[in-house]
C-alpha positions, 0 to 999 in steps of 0.5 A, spaced: 484 499 491 483 498 499 485 491 500 493 489 498 494 482 494 495 477 499 502 475 496 503 483 499 500 483 505 499 477 508 492 476 512 495 474 518 500 480 518 501 482 525 501 490 523 496 488 517 490 493 521 496 499 522 498 498 515 491 498 512 488 504 517 496 508 515 493 507 507 486 509 508 489 515 512 493 517 506 488 515 500 483 520 504 488 525 504 490 524 497 497 523 499 502 519 495 503 514 500 505 513 508 510 511 513 510 504 514 508 503 522 513 496 522 519 499 518 518 507 518 519 506 510 515 510 505 510 506 502 505 508 495 499 508 496 495 504 490 492 510 488 498 513 487 501 507 483 495 506 479 496 514 477 503 511 474 499 508 469 504 501 470 507 496 474 515 497 475 516 490 478 519 492 484 514 489 489 510 495 491 505 492 497 499 496 494 500 495 487 494 495 483 496 491 477 497 485 481 491 480 478 
């Protein structure tokens, strides 16, 4: 649940480490999401999305339902 699917966050994304750090910090404090370090938009964590119970088909970065 810590690594987004490559289709949602490329391995060579210039802000990948900052994004993964923000996601990890939100997971460790049981927050539903974090502010994207690049855009400032709110991004749901994989744990929050998992608890929803199904994919919403909105292309969430940390969607746990992507194969």
